[in-house]
C-alpha positions as CSV (number, residue, x, y, z in Angstrom):
1,M,-4.9,47.9,174.5
2,I,-2.2,47.7,176.7
3,K,-2.5,50.0,178.8
4,G,-0.8,53.8,178.7
5,N,0.6,52.5,175.5
6,A,-1.1,53.4,172.3
7,V,-1.5,49.9,171.0
8,R,-4.7,48.0,170.2
9,C,-4.6,44.1,169.7
10,K,-7.7,43.7,168.0
11,S,-8.4,39.8,167.6
12,N,-6.9,36.1,169.2
13,R,-5.2,36.1,166.1
14,S,-3.2,39.0,166.5
15,C,-2.3,38.4,169.6
16,N,-1.4,34.9,169.7
17,V,0.5,36.3,166.5
18,V,2.7,38.4,168.9
19,W,3.4,35.7,171.1
20,V,4.5,33.3,168.9
21,A,7.3,35.6,167.8
22,L,7.8,36.2,171.4
23,L,8.9,32.3,171.7
24,Q,10.2,32.1,168.9
25,V,12.7,34.6,170.2
26,A,12.7,32.9,172.9
27,K,14.8,29.9,172.1
28,P,18.0,31.9,170.8
29,V,17.3,34.3,173.9
30,T,17.6,31.5,176.1
31,A,20.6,30.0,174.2
32,L,22.2,33.5,174.6
33,L,21.4,33.6,178.1
34,G,23.5,30.3,178.6
35,H,26.6,31.5,176.7
36,F,26.3,34.3,179.0
37,K,26.3,32.5,181.8
38,R,29.4,31.0,181.2
39,R,31.1,34.5,180.7
40,S,31.6,36.6,183.9
41,S,32.4,39.3,182.2
42,C,29.0,39.9,180.4
43,K,27.0,40.2,183.5
44,M,25.8,43.7,182.3
45,E,24.8,42.4,179.4
46,L,23.0,39.6,180.6
47,S,21.3,42.1,183.1
48,G,20.5,44.3,180.2
49,L,19.3,41.8,177.7
50,A,17.2,40.0,180.8
51,F,15.3,43.4,181.3
52,A,15.0,44.2,177.8
53,V,13.1,41.1,177.6
54,W,11.3,41.3,181.1
55,M,9.8,44.5,179.5
56,F,8.5,43.3,176.5
57,I,6.1,40.6,178.3
58,C,5.2,43.1,181.1
59,L,4.1,45.7,178.4
60,C,2.0,42.7,176.0
61,G,0.1,41.8,179.2
62,P,-3.1,43.5,179.3
63,L,-4.2,43.6,176.3
64,D,-7.9,45.3,175.8
65,G,-10.9,42.9,174.2
66,Y,-9.9,40.6,176.8
67,P,-11.2,37.8,174.9
68,N,-9.1,35.0,177.9
69,G,-11.4,37.1,180.9
70,K,-8.3,38.3,182.6
71,I,-10.1,42.3,183.8
72,R,-8.8,42.9,186.8
73,E,-8.0,46.4,185.3
74,V,-11.8,46.8,185.3
75,C,-12.6,45.6,189.0
76,S,-13.6,48.4,190.0
77,S,-16.2,50.2,187.0
78,M,-16.9,46.0,185.4
79,M,-16.6,48.8,181.8
80,P,-15.3,46.8,178.5
81,H,-12.8,48.9,177.3
82,H,-14.9,48.3,173.3
83,G,-15.5,51.9,172.7
84,S,-18.7,52.0,172.6
85,S,-21.9,52.6,175.2
86,P,-23.5,49.7,177.1
87,Q,-27.0,48.8,176.3
88,L,-30.1,49.2,177.7
89,S,-32.6,46.5,179.1
90,P,-30.4,43.7,180.5
91,E,-30.9,40.2,178.6
92,H,-30.1,38.4,181.4
93,I,-30.8,37.3,184.8
94,I,-28.4,36.9,187.8
95,T,-30.4,34.1,190.0
96,V,-29.7,32.8,193.3
97,N,-30.7,29.4,195.9
98,G,-31.3,31.5,198.2
99,T,-32.3,34.6,200.0
100,E,-30.5,34.6,203.5
101,F,-26.9,33.8,204.3
102,K,-24.6,33.7,207.2
103,P,-20.9,34.4,207.7
104,G,-19.1,30.7,205.5
105,D,-22.6,30.2,204.1
106,R,-21.7,29.0,200.2
107,I,-24.7,30.4,197.6
108,E,-25.1,29.1,194.2
109,V,-25.3,32.1,191.7
110,N,-26.9,31.1,188.7
111,L,-26.1,33.7,185.3
112,S,-28.2,32.7,182.1
113,G,-29.6,34.6,179.2
114,P,-29.6,34.3,175.3
115,D,-25.6,33.6,173.9
116,F,-23.1,35.8,175.2
117,E,-19.1,35.3,174.9
118,G,-17.6,37.4,178.0
119,F,-19.3,38.0,181.2
120,F,-18.2,39.6,184.5
121,I,-19.7,38.5,188.3
122,Q,-19.1,39.8,191.2
123,A,-21.0,40.5,194.6
124,R,-21.2,43.8,195.9
125,D,-22.6,45.5,199.4
126,A,-26.4,46.3,198.4
127,E,-26.4,49.8,199.6
128,H,-23.1,51.0,198.3
129,L,-22.7,49.5,195.3
130,D,-19.7,51.3,194.5
131,S,-18.0,49.7,197.0
132,P,-15.1,47.2,196.3
133,A,-16.1,43.5,195.9
134,V,-16.9,41.1,198.8
135,G,-16.6,37.8,199.5
136,S,-15.1,34.8,197.2
137,F,-16.6,32.4,194.9
138,I,-15.9,29.1,193.7
139,L,-16.3,27.8,190.4
140,A,-18.5,25.1,189.1
141,D,-16.8,24.5,185.8
142,Q,-13.4,25.5,185.4
143,R,-13.9,25.1,181.5
144,L,-16.6,28.4,181.2
145,S,-15.6,30.6,183.9
146,Q,-12.4,31.9,186.1
147,L,-11.3,33.1,189.4
148,L,-10.1,36.4,189.3
149,T,-8.8,38.9,192.6
150,C,-10.5,42.6,192.7
151,G,-8.6,45.2,195.2
152,H,-7.4,42.8,198.3
153,T,-10.4,40.6,198.1
154,K,-8.2,36.8,196.8
155,N,-10.6,35.4,194.1
156,S,-13.5,37.8,194.8
157,A,-14.3,37.8,190.7
158,V,-15.5,35.5,188.2
159,S,-14.7,35.7,184.4
160,H,-15.0,34.3,181.0
161,T,-12.4,32.0,180.0
162,S,-13.0,32.3,176.0
163,K,-15.6,34.4,173.6
164,A,-16.6,30.7,173.0
165,K,-21.0,31.3,172.6
166,K,-22.6,29.4,176.9
167,K,-25.8,30.3,177.5
168,Y,-25.8,29.4,181.2
169,V,-22.7,29.8,183.8
170,K,-22.9,28.9,187.3
171,V,-20.3,29.6,190.5
172,Y,-20.9,29.4,194.5
173,W,-20.3,32.8,196.2
174,I,-19.0,32.0,199.9
175,A,-20.1,34.8,202.7
176,P,-17.0,36.2,204.6
177,G,-16.9,37.2,208.3
178,D,-17.4,40.6,207.8
179,A,-20.2,40.6,204.9
180,P,-22.3,43.7,204.8
181,K,-26.0,42.9,206.0
182,H,-26.9,42.8,202.3
183,V,-25.0,41.8,199.3
184,Q,-26.1,42.4,195.8
185,F,-24.5,40.2,192.7
186,L,-23.8,42.2,189.5
187,A,-23.1,40.8,185.7
188,T,-21.2,42.5,183.4
189,V,-22.5,40.5,179.7
190,V,-20.7,40.8,176.9
191,K,-23.4,39.7,173.5
192,K,-21.0,40.6,170.8
193,Y,-17.8,43.3,170.9
194,K,-19.6,46.3,171.1
195,T,-23.0,44.9,172.6
196,F,-22.9,44.4,175.8
197,W,-24.8,44.9,179.5
198,V,-23.2,46.2,182.5
199,K,-23.9,45.9,186.5
200,I,-26.2,44.1,185.5
201,P,-28.4,44.2,189.0
202,G,-28.7,40.9,190.0
203,A,-30.3,38.9,193.6
204,I,-29.9,40.6,196.4
205,V,-29.5,38.0,199.6
206,S,-29.0,39.2,203.0
207,Q,-28.1,38.5,206.4
208,P,-30.7,37.0,208.8
209,N,-33.0,39.5,210.8
210,A,-31.4,42.4,208.6
211,P,-33.0,45.7,208.3
212,S,-34.2,46.3,204.2
213,P,-32.3,47.7,202.5
214,T,-31.5,52.0,202.8
215,M,-30.7,51.6,198.6
216,P,-33.7,50.8,196.3
217,L,-32.7,48.3,193.5
218,H,-30.9,50.0,190.4
219,R,-32.1,49.1,187.0
220,T,-30.3,50.9,185.0
221,S,-27.4,49.0,182.5
222,E,-24.5,51.8,185.0
223,T,-25.0,53.3,188.4
224,V,-24.0,56.2,187.5
225,S,-23.9,58.9,190.4
226,A,-24.6,62.3,189.5
227,S,-27.6,65.7,190.9
228,H,-29.5,64.7,188.2
229,P,-30.1,61.3,186.4
230,I,-28.3,60.5,183.2
231,S,-29.0,58.1,181.0
232,Y,-28.1,56.8,178.0
233,L,-28.9,57.8,174.1
234,T,-30.3,54.6,172.1
235,K,-29.4,56.0,168.8
236,P,-27.4,59.2,167.7
237,F,-29.5,62.7,167.2
238,N,-30.0,64.7,164.0
239,A,-29.7,67.3,162.0
240,S,-34.1,67.7,161.4
241,G,-35.5,71.0,162.1
242,C,-31.9,73.0,161.9
243,G,-33.2,76.3,160.6
244,N,-36.3,75.9,161.4
245,K,-37.0,74.6,164.8
246,K,-33.6,74.6,165.8
247,F,-30.3,77.2,166.2
248,C,-27.6,74.7,164.8
249,I,-24.1,75.1,164.3
250,R,-22.2,72.7,162.1
251,N,-19.3,71.5,160.3
252,P,-18.5,70.6,157.3
253,S,-22.0,72.6,156.0
254,S,-23.8,69.2,155.7
255,C,-23.0,67.9,159.1
256,D,-25.2,65.5,160.3
257,P,-24.7,63.2,163.5
258,E,-26.9,60.5,162.7
259,S,-24.7,60.0,159.6
260,A,-21.4,61.6,159.6
261,S,-18.8,61.9,162.2
262,C,-18.2,65.7,162.4
263,F,-19.1,68.3,164.4
264,F,-22.7,69.5,165.5
265,L,-24.5,71.5,168.0
266,S,-27.8,72.8,168.2
267,F,-30.0,74.9,170.8
268,R,-33.5,74.4,171.1
269,Q,-36.0,76.6,173.1
270,E,-38.7,74.9,174.7
271,K,-40.7,77.3,176.7
272,S,-38.1,79.1,180.4
273,S,-35.1,76.2,179.0
274,V,-33.1,75.3,175.9
275,L,-32.2,71.8,175.2
276,I,-28.5,71.5,173.6
277,E,-27.0,68.6,171.9
278,M,-23.2,68.6,170.9
279,S,-21.5,65.9,168.8
280,G,-18.6,65.0,167.2
281,P,-15.4,62.8,166.7
282,S,-13.3,63.0,170.3
283,E,-11.8,59.9,172.5
284,G,-11.8,63.3,175.2
285,Y,-14.2,65.7,175.5
286,L,-16.5,68.3,173.3
287,A,-16.9,72.0,175.1
288,F,-18.9,74.8,174.1
289,A,-18.9,78.6,175.2
290,L,-20.2,81.8,175.4
291,S,-18.6,84.4,175.1
292,H,-18.9,87.8,174.9
293,D,-15.4,88.1,171.9
294,Q,-13.8,86.2,169.7
295,W,-11.1,85.7,172.5
296,M,-10.7,82.6,175.0
297,G,-11.7,83.9,178.9
298,G,-14.2,84.8,180.8
299,D,-16.7,82.6,179.0
300,D,-19.6,80.3,180.1
301,A,-18.1,77.2,178.7
302,Y,-20.1,73.9,179.0
303,V,-18.3,69.9,179.0
304,C,-18.7,66.8,178.1
305,V,-15.9,64.7,178.8
306,N,-15.1,60.7,178.3
307,E,-13.6,59.3,181.2
308,D,-13.5,55.6,181.2
309,H,-16.3,55.2,178.2
310,H,-18.4,57.5,180.5
311,V,-19.4,60.3,180.0
312,S,-19.3,63.5,182.4
313,V,-21.4,66.2,181.6
314,S,-20.5,69.8,183.7
315,T,-20.8,73.3,183.6
316,A,-17.1,75.4,183.2
317,Y,-15.7,78.7,183.4
318,L,-13.0,80.3,181.0
319,K,-9.9,81.6,183.0
320,G,-7.5,83.4,179.9
321,R,-6.2,80.5,178.4
322,S,-5.8,78.2,181.5
323,P,-8.1,74.8,181.6
324,P,-11.4,75.3,181.8
325,V,-12.3,75.0,186.3
326,L,-15.4,72.3,186.3
327,N,-18.0,73.7,188.2
328,S,-18.9,71.2,191.7
329,E,-22.7,72.8,191.0
330,N,-24.4,71.1,188.4
331,A,-26.9,73.5,186.6
332,L,-28.2,70.7,183.5
333,E,-31.2,68.5,183.9
334,D,-32.2,65.8,181.6
335,V,-28.7,64.8,181.1
336,S,-27.8,62.0,178.4
337,W,-24.9,60.6,176.8
338,R,-23.9,58.1,173.8
339,L,-20.4,57.0,172.6
340,A,-19.9,54.9,169.1
341,D,-17.2,54.8,166.7
342,G,-14.7,57.0,168.1
343,V,-18.3,59.6,168.3
344,L,-19.0,61.3,171.6
345,Q,-22.4,63.4,171.2
346,C,-24.5,64.6,174.7
347,S,-27.1,66.4,175.4
348,F,-28.5,68.3,178.0
349,R,-31.5,70.8,179.2
350,R,-30.7,73.9,181.0
351,N,-33.3,77.2,182.2
352,I,-32.1,80.8,179.7
353,H,-31.6,82.2,183.2
354,L,-30.1,80.7,185.7
355,T,-29.4,83.3,188.5
356,A,-28.7,81.0,191.6
357,H,-25.7,79.7,189.7
358,K,-22.3,82.3,189.0
359,G,-20.8,82.2,185.8
360,R,-23.8,81.6,183.6
361,F,-24.7,83.4,181.1
362,N,-28.2,84.0,180.3
363,L,-29.2,82.4,177.1
364,D,-31.9,85.1,175.7
365,A,-28.6,87.5,175.1
366,S,-25.9,87.8,171.8
367,Y,-23.1,85.9,172.1
368,Y,-19.6,84.5,169.8
369,I,-20.0,80.6,170.6
370,F,-16.9,78.8,170.2
371,L,-16.9,74.3,169.7
372,A,-13.7,72.7,171.0
373,D,-12.3,68.9,171.7
374,G,-9.4,67.8,173.1
375,E,-7.9,64.7,174.9
376,A,-8.7,64.1,178.4
377,S,-6.3,61.8,180.6
378,E,-7.4,59.0,183.4
379,G,-9.9,61.2,185.9
380,G,-11.6,62.9,183.2
381,L,-8.9,65.7,183.8
382,I,-8.9,67.9,180.3
383,H,-5.9,69.4,178.2
384,K,-5.5,72.5,175.9
385,H,-6.9,71.1,172.6
386,H,-4.5,70.8,169.6
387,R,-6.5,72.6,167.1
388,Q,-8.2,76.2,166.8
389,P,-11.9,76.4,168.3
390,L,-14.6,76.8,165.9
391,I,-16.1,80.3,166.3
392,T,-18.9,81.5,164.5
393,S,-18.7,84.3,162.5
394,G,-20.9,86.9,164.7
395,M,-22.7,87.1,167.4
396,Y,-25.8,85.5,167.8
397,N,-29.2,84.8,170.0
398,I,-29.4,81.2,170.3
399,T,-32.9,81.7,172.0
400,G,-34.0,83.8,168.9
401,L,-34.8,83.4,165.4
402,P,-33.6,79.5,164.5
403,Q,-30.8,79.9,162.1
404,D,-28.3,77.4,160.3
405,I,-24.9,78.6,160.7
406,G,-21.5,77.4,160.0
407,G,-18.0,78.6,162.2
408,S,-14.9,79.0,161.4
409,R,-11.5,77.1,163.0
410,S,-9.2,79.6,161.8
411,P,-9.7,84.2,162.3
412,R,-10.6,85.3,159.0
413,L,-7.3,87.7,159.2
414,I,-5.1,84.5,159.5
415,K,-7.0,83.1,156.7
416,A,-6.2,86.8,154.7
417,H,-2.8,86.4,155.9
418,G,-2.4,82.8,154.3
419,A,-4.2,83.4,151.3
420,L,-1.9,86.7,150.7
421,M,1.2,84.3,151.4
422,F,0.4,81.8,148.7
423,V,-0.3,84.1,146.3
424,A,2.7,86.3,146.7
425,W,4.8,82.8,147.1
426,I,3.4,80.2,145.0
427,T,2.5,82.0,141.5
428,T,3.8,85.4,141.5
429,V,7.6,85.4,142.7
430,S,7.9,82.0,140.6
431,V,6.8,83.3,137.3
432,G,8.7,86.4,137.8
433,V,12.3,84.3,138.4
434,I,11.2,81.7,135.9
435,V,10.8,84.7,133.6
436,A,14.3,86.5,134.3
437,R,16.2,83.4,134.1
438,F,15.1,82.1,130.8
439,F,13.0,85.0,129.0
440,K,16.0,87.6,128.0
441,P,16.7,86.0,125.0
442,V,12.5,85.1,123.9
443,W,11.5,88.8,124.9
444,S,14.8,90.7,124.1
445,H,13.3,92.5,120.9
446,S,9.8,93.2,122.7
447,F,9.5,96.3,125.1
448,L,6.8,97.3,127.2
449,F,6.9,101.3,129.0
450,G,10.3,101.9,126.8
451,K,11.7,98.7,128.8
452,E,12.5,95.0,127.7
453,M,9.3,93.1,128.6
454,W,11.3,90.8,130.7
455,F,12.3,93.1,132.7
456,Q,8.9,94.6,133.2
457,V,7.1,91.7,133.7
458,H,9.8,90.3,136.1
459,R,9.8,93.6,138.4
460,M,6.2,94.2,138.3
461,L,5.7,90.2,139.5
462,M,8.5,90.7,142.5
463,L,7.2,94.2,144.0
464,T,3.3,92.8,143.6
465,T,5.6,90.0,146.0
466,V,6.6,92.5,148.4
467,M,3.4,94.3,148.8
468,L,1.4,91.3,149.2
469,T,3.7,90.0,151.3
470,S,4.3,93.3,153.3
471,I,0.4,93.5,153.2
472,S,0.1,89.8,154.8
473,F,2.7,90.2,157.3
474,V,1.1,92.7,159.2
475,L,-2.1,91.0,159.8
476,P,-1.2,88.2,162.2
477,F,0.3,90.9,164.7
478,I,-3.2,92.3,164.3
479,Y,-4.8,89.9,165.1
480,R,-2.2,89.0,167.6
481,G,-1.7,92.6,169.7
482,G,1.8,91.8,169.3
483,W,4.2,89.0,169.1
484,S,3.1,85.2,169.3
485,K,5.0,83.1,171.5
486,Q,3.0,80.0,170.6
487,A,3.8,79.7,167.0
488,G,7.1,78.0,167.2
489,F,10.2,79.4,164.6
490,H,7.0,80.8,161.7
491,P,7.6,83.8,163.1
492,Y,11.1,84.0,163.0
493,L,11.3,82.4,159.4
494,G,8.8,84.9,158.2
495,C,10.1,88.5,159.8
496,T,13.0,87.0,157.8
497,V,11.6,86.3,154.8
498,M,10.1,89.7,155.1
499,A,13.6,91.5,155.2
500,L,14.8,89.5,152.4
501,A,11.5,90.7,150.4
502,I,12.6,94.4,151.6
503,C,16.1,94.0,150.7
504,Q,15.6,92.9,146.8
505,P,14.1,95.8,145.3
506,L,16.2,97.9,146.9
507,M,19.3,96.6,145.9
508,A,18.0,96.4,142.8
509,G,17.7,100.1,142.6
510,F,21.6,100.9,142.7
511,R,22.2,98.0,140.3
512,P,25.6,99.0,138.1
513,S,25.0,98.9,134.5
514,P,25.4,96.3,132.8
515,H,29.5,96.2,131.6
516,A,30.4,97.8,135.1
517,P,33.0,95.8,137.0
518,R,30.7,95.8,139.7
519,R,27.6,94.1,137.9
520,Q,29.4,90.0,138.4
521,L,28.9,91.6,142.3
522,F,25.1,92.8,142.1
523,N,24.4,89.8,140.2
524,W,25.3,87.4,142.8
525,F,24.2,88.6,145.3
526,H,20.7,89.5,144.1
527,W,20.8,85.8,142.8
528,S,21.4,84.6,146.0
529,T,19.1,87.0,148.0
530,G,16.2,85.8,146.3
531,T,16.9,82.2,146.6
532,T,17.5,82.4,150.4
533,A,14.1,84.0,150.6
534,R,12.6,81.5,148.0
535,I,13.3,78.5,150.1
536,L,13.0,79.9,153.5
537,A,9.4,81.3,152.5
538,V,8.3,77.8,151.7
539,V,10.4,76.4,154.7
540,T,7.2,79.2,156.2
541,M,4.8,78.2,155.0
542,F,5.6,74.7,155.9
543,L,5.1,75.3,159.1
544,G,2.2,77.7,158.9
545,M,0.1,75.4,157.9
546,D,0.9,73.3,160.4
547,L,0.1,76.0,163.6
548,P,-3.3,76.0,165.1
549,A,-5.0,79.2,163.9
550,L,-5.0,77.9,160.4
551,D,-4.0,73.9,160.4
552,L,-4.8,72.9,157.1
553,S,-6.4,69.2,156.1
554,D,-3.1,67.2,157.3
555,P,-1.3,65.2,155.8
556,W,-3.4,66.6,152.3
557,D,-1.4,69.8,152.6
558,T,2.0,68.4,153.1
559,Y,1.6,66.4,150.1
560,M,0.2,69.7,148.0
561,M,3.4,71.7,148.6
562,I,6.0,68.9,148.3
563,G,3.7,68.3,145.0
564,F,4.6,72.0,144.5
565,V,8.3,72.2,145.0
566,A,8.9,69.1,143.1
567,W,6.7,71.1,140.1
568,H,8.8,74.3,140.2
569,V,11.9,72.4,140.1
570,G,11.0,70.0,137.6
571,I,10.4,73.2,135.1
572,D,13.5,74.6,135.8
573,V,15.4,71.6,136.0
574,L,13.4,71.4,132.1
575,L,14.7,74.7,131.0
576,E,17.9,73.9,131.8
577,I,18.3,71.4,129.9
578,H,15.9,72.7,126.7
579,S,19.2,75.9,126.5
580,Y,21.7,73.5,127.2
581,C,21.4,71.3,123.9
582,L,19.9,74.7,122.1
583,I,23.4,75.9,122.8
584,R,24.7,73.0,121.5
585,K,22.7,72.7,118.6
586,V,24.0,76.1,117.8
587,E,27.8,75.3,118.0
588,V,27.2,72.6,115.8
589,I,25.7,74.8,112.9
590,E,28.3,77.4,113.3
591,D,31.0,74.5,113.2
592,D,29.3,72.9,109.7
593,R,29.9,76.8,108.8
594,I,26.8,75.8,106.1
595,Q,23.2,78.2,105.9
596,I,24.7,79.4,109.4
597,L,22.0,82.6,109.5
598,Q,19.2,80.9,108.0
599,S,19.4,77.1,110.6
600,L,20.4,80.0,113.9
601,T,17.2,81.8,113.4
602,S,15.3,78.2,112.9
603,A,16.1,77.2,116.1
604,E,16.2,80.4,118.0
605,A,12.5,80.3,116.5
606,E,12.2,77.0,118.1
607,G,13.3,77.3,121.1
608,H,11.5,80.2,121.5
609,L,8.2,78.1,120.7
610,F,9.1,75.9,123.1
611,K,9.9,78.3,125.6
612,Q,6.2,79.5,125.9
613,I,4.4,77.0,125.9
614,V,6.2,75.3,129.0
615,L,5.7,79.1,130.1
616,T,2.2,78.2,129.4
617,I,1.9,75.7,131.0
618,Y,3.6,76.3,134.0
619,V,1.8,79.0,134.7
620,C,-1.5,77.2,134.4
621,G,0.2,74.5,136.7
622,N,0.9,77.2,139.3
623,I,-2.9,78.4,139.3
624,V,-4.5,74.7,139.7
625,F,-2.1,74.7,143.1
626,L,-3.3,78.1,144.8
627,I,-6.4,77.6,144.0
628,A,-6.4,74.6,145.6
629,F,-4.8,76.2,148.4
630,L,-7.2,78.9,148.7
631,A,-10.5,76.3,148.7
632,A,-8.2,74.6,151.9
633,I,-8.2,78.0,153.5
634,N,-11.5,78.9,152.3
635,Q,-12.5,75.3,154.0
636,I,-11.8,75.6,157.7
C-alpha cells in the first residue's frame, strides 16, 4: 500500500509490472526531454513533465508487504502492515556471543528458527523498549540481509533482501559511545504473509558493572503499554450461549462472529462484573454506547480503535453529535483484541457499578444500545460514522434475563417514510398514468359509480398517491423535530414533489369541459406538472436511498431503481408503438373500404386484449419491484 494513498501492491509480480511499465515509459520520456533541451521555449513543459515523472516515482516507492525488506516506515512499531494480528509464542530465537559490551565492541547476533521469509532486527534500551534503535550493524551475508537507517542513526536496523526462505541470519552489532547500560535485541519475523511475530525479545547485553535492569524482560509478541494488561485473542469468539447465557445483539440476526463478517455485541454477567465482546467488519473502529434515548448525546460509550494494526480499547463519553471524548482513566479489565481479514474483535470486562468513574452508567439498569463503526486516521483519531448506528428498538437491561435480539440502522419513522414513498411513486402513480394514457378507448364504454372506468381508476390511484405522499412527507419532520441540514438536496426535492402532487388534484378540480377552448391548455399543464413530479420523485428516491438514516444496500438499490425506470419506460414505449400500429391498421382498412365495420371491430378487439395483457404484466412487475424495496427496508 502506498503510504497516504489507497493503493495496494498485492505481490512481487504486480509490483514488477508497475516498474516494467515505468521503464517502458522512460525511453520515450528521455527522448522527449532531449528534444526539450534543444528548444529553450519549452522550459515550462520540461519542468512540468519532470515533476510529473518525479511524483510517479515517489508515489510508487514504499509498498506494503515489503518483500524487498525496505521497511523504514515501521521502524518504531516493527509491525508489518499485513492486515492481521501478530502470533503468540515465538518459534524463533535471538542469540549473541557474549553478555557484556563496551562502546565500540562488536557483538555477533544470530536469528534462527523454522523457515521464515522476512525479518527486522533492532537493538534498543532494555529498560525503555519504546525508545529508538541504538547502535549500528554490520552485515555478515549481503545476499540475505541489508542495512536500514531508523531515526537519526545510520545502519541501526537489519532486514531481509527478498522473501526467499531462510532458517538462519547472522549480523554484527557495533556498540555506540553513548550506549545505554543494558541493550536488548528485538526481531520481527514473518513466516508467511499473515503469520508473523512482532518484537520477539532476544538476549540482553550489558556494560560492565551495570546494575540489573529495572524492567523485566517482556515475553509477549508485542510490547503494549496500558493501565491493564492487554492480550491477543488467539481465535474469534462465537455466538454460542446467546439468549441463554449472555445477552446478544446481532446484525443480521443469524450473525456468528466465528464464521461470518457481521456485527456482534454480547454481554455476559459474571458475579459483580460483565464480560463484553464486540465484533464487526471495520478497518477503523467499533464502538457501542448505552443511552437513555435513541439520540446521540450524554451516553456511556466504549471504543475499540485500530491504530496501525494495534487495537486500543477505552471508555468514552458522547456529547451531542461531536466525536467521542476518550477517557484517560481506563476502567476496563481483561482487555483482548484480534484483527484478521478486515474484521475487528475486542473483548473486555467492567464492573457493574463504577461509582469512582464519572460518566459510566450502572449496568443493572435499562438502556437503548448503539453499535457503530467508522474510520480512524493515524494516531487513533475517530471520524464520524458514514452510516446510521445500529440501535435497539427498545430499552434493555443487559444484566437481566439473557436475550438474543437484533437492531436497526434506520428509525421506524424513516422506514415508514421510505416504504410509503415507494408504494406511492412505484405503484399507484405509475399504474394511474398508464391507465389514463392508454386505456381511454379500452374502457370508454365501461362505467364505475356513474363515470367512465378509466377515469375513476385514474382518479382513485392519483388521490391515493397524494394521500400516501402527504403522510410520508411529515414523518421525517416528526423524527428530526424540524428541518434536516444533513440530508443534502433530498428534502428540497421532496418538498417540490409534495407541492406538485397537491397541485395536480387542485388543478383537476377546475378542469374545463372537453370541448372548452381552454381544455387544451389544461391538458398541457396537467401533463407537464405530473411528468415533472414523477421525474423529481425518482431523483429524490435515488438520493434518499443512500442517506445515513435509511442507507439501503449499495449498489443493489441503485441497480434496482435503474431497473424500475427502464421497466416503466419500456412498457410505455411498447404501448406507444402498439397504439401507432393500431392506428395505421385502421387507416389501411378504411382505405380498402371493404368490410369496414367488421374489420374495425376486430382490430379494436385485438388492441384491447393486447393492452389488458400488457397492463397485467406491468402491474405484476411493479409489485415485484415494490416487494424488493420493502424487503430491503425491513432488513436494515
